[in-house]
N, C-alpha and C positions, 0 to 999 in steps of 0.2 A: 419566550422570545417569539415575536411575530415578524415575518418577512413576506414579501411578495416575490414569487419565483418567476424567472424568465431566463431560459437558457436554450442553447442549441445542442441537440443530441444527434447521434448518427441517423435518426429518423426524421429530423426536422426540428423546428422551433416548438418548444413546449412552454406554455404560459399557464400560470395558475389563475383561476377565476376568483379566488378569494385569498385572504391572508392565510399563510401556512404557519403552523405553530410547531416549533421544535422543542421537544422535551429535553432539558439541559443535561440530564444524567445519562441518557441512553440513545441519543441520536434518533428519537422517534419523530415521525413527521405525519401530521394530519392536516386536513383542510376541510372547509365547509363544502357540502355537496352542491353540485350545480347540474349542468346539462349534458356534458359530453362524456368523458371517460370516468368511470368509477372504479377505484381499486381499493380493496380492503387489505391493508398491510398487517402482517402477522407480528405486531410488536406486543410485548407482554403487558405494558402499562397503559397503552392507548390503542384503541381500535376504532377506526372511523372510516367513512368513505372518503377517499382522496380523489379530488377532481381536477383534471387538467385538460386544457384545450390544446389541440395539436394542429399546427399549420406547417405545410411542407416548406422546406428551406434547404439550402446547401449547408453541408457540414462545415463548421469552423474548426480549424486546427491551430493550436498555439504551441510553440516549442518552449520547453522549460528545462532543457538538458544542457549540460556543459560537457564537451567531449574533445579529446584530441584525436588525431589520426590513429587508426588501429595499427598502423605500421610504425608509429613513433614511440620512442621511449620516454617522451615528455609526459610527466604525470598531470592529470586533470585536476589535481588538488595540490595544496601547498606542502612544502617539506614539514612544516609544523604539524599538519594534519596526519601525514604518514608517520611521523614520530609518535604522535598521540595514539594512533592505531596500534603501534608496536606494543603499547602497554595494555591493550584491551584483551580481556579473556572472555571467550564464549564457551558454551557447554553443549555437548552433543546429547542425544536422547538417552544415553546411558549415564549421564552426569559427569562425563569426563571433560575437564577444562583444557582448552587449547588456545594459544594466541590467535586472534582473529586473522592476522596476516599470514598465518600458516595455511589458511584456506586457499590462498593464491600464490604462495611462495614458489611452488614448483609446478604450477599449472595456471591456465587462464580460467577464470570463473565469472559467471554472472551472479551477483549477490544482491538479492532483494531484501529490503528492510521493511518489515510490516509495521503497521501502526500499533497493533497488539494482536494476540493470538485469537481473540474472539471476533475480530472485526470482519463484517460481511464484505467490505470492499477489498480487504486483504485476501480473502478466500477467492474472490473473483480474480484478483491480480495473480495469485498463485497459478490459476488455470491459464490465465493470459500468457504467462511466461512458459508454463509447461507445454503449451500447445506447440512451441517452437523447440522443444527439447531434442527432437531428432536432428535438427540442423545444428544445434549446439554439440550434440554427441559426435556428429560427423566432423566437426571442426576441433574436436578434442577439448571442448569447453564444459566445465562443470556448472550445474545449476544449484544454487544455494539460497535458502531463505532463513533470515534471522529475525527473531521477534523479541521485543522487550518483555521479559517475564520469566517465569520459573521453568525448570526442566519438565515438570509435570504438565504445565500449560503447553509447552512445545510438543510433548508426546501426544497430548489430546488433539492438538491441531493436526499433527501428522496422521493420526488414526482416523480422524473425521474426514479430512480432505483427500487422503491417499496421494498427497503431493509426491511427484516423481523425483524431486531433487532431495538434497540434504537439508535437514532442519536443525537449527541451533538456537539456544536461548541466550539472551543477554540480560541477566537479572539486574545489573547495575545501570543499564542504559548508556554505558560508557562509549559504545561505538556510535550511538546517535549523537552524543555530545561531541565526540571527536570530529565527526563529519558535519557537524552544525546543521543537522536537520531541524526544520522549524517545528515549533510547538505553540500551543495556545488556543484559546476558545475561538478567536477570530479566524483561525485556519481550519477549524473543525466544523463549525456551524456556518456554512455558506450556501447560497442558492445552488451552486453547481454541485456541491457535495450532497445536498439533499436530493437532487434529481438523480444522481448516480446511485444513491442508496435505493431509491424507488425502482430504478431500472434493474439493479442487481436482484431485488426481491422478485420482480416480474420474471426474471430469468431463472429463478429457482434457488438462488443463494440465500442463506440464512445466517444471521448473527448467532453466535453461541453466547447467550446471556449469562450462563454460569461463569464462563471465563471472563466475560466483559465486566462483571460486577465483583470479581475478586478484588480485594482491597487495593493492592498495588496498581493494578490496571486501572481501576476506577479513579484513583487520585493522580496518577501520572500518565499512564498509557492512553487514557481516553482523549488527551489533548495532543498527543505526540503524532507527528507525521513522519513518514519514512522516505524511501527513495530506492534507487537502484545504482549499483556500480558495476563496471566491468574491469577486472583487475588481473594482473599477472601475465606471464610468470615474473616473479620478482616482487619482494615485499612492497617496494615503493612505486611499483608500476601500475598506477590506476589510470586506465585509458579513457574512461567515460564515467560521468556521474550525473544522475538526475535527482534533484531534490524536489519532492512534492511540495507544491505551493499551498495545497489544500487537500483534504481527505479525498481520495479517489483520483488524484491527478496522475493518471497513467502516462508513462513515457511512450514515445513512438517505438514500436517493436523493431522497425527497420533500422533505427539508430543503434539499438542494442546489438542487432545482428551484424551491422557494419563494424562495430567495435570488436566483435568476436573474430 
C-alpha cells in the first residue's frame, strides 16, 4: 500500500518527500531517501532510510471524545451498552475472571483499552496515562488497562512496560464490541497513524513482534482500535468515553483528568 504523508505533529508539519509504503501485516513504514531527515526504523521485515521534511507550524488539536460532566450521574454511553458490559468478563494476570463492571462498581477508574498487547502505540499510551497516576491516586481514581488477547500476553505486556496500573485481558474482545470501538484496515493504516509510529520509535518505544504476530492478535487485534473511559462508582456510571478514530488517536489528558 502506497500513500503520501502530510500531518501536523507537536513539532510542526511533517511532509514525506516520496511515497511511503506500509507493510500490510506489521505496520511497517519505509520511504525513499531524500535530502532532509533520515531515520532507520527497527522493523523486522523492512529496513530502509525513512525521509521526511519538517516545516514549523502550529499544533493542530482535534477532539474526539464524548463526555458528561464529572459531577453528573448521566452515563456517557447508552443503557444498552452498560447492559452489554454487565455480561463481559475480563481476566487478571493470575487468570481469575471478573465482570468488567466490577472494575468501577465501587470506585472510579480510568480504563484504557489497548489495540493489542504488542502495539507500540499502546505502550506509549500506557506511559501517557501513567504519567498522571499521582493525580489519579490523589483523587482516589484507579488506573486500568485492558487488552484484547490472552492472560499470557497481558502478563508479558505488564512485565515489559512496568505499567503502574492494573492490567487485564479480554480474550473474547467482548468489551470492545460492547463499547463499539472501531476496527478495520482503514482505521489502522492512515497517514496520521504512520507518523505516530515513527515518532514513537524515535522516542524509544518498540513493538513486541512476538506478541503482535500471535495468531489471534494478527487476525483480529491488528485491525482493532481502542479507547479510554472514566467510570464509576456504580456499574452504569460511565462519565467519559473516548473512541480512537485511528491507531494512536490519543485523548486529551485534561479531559480525562476533569472526568476524574
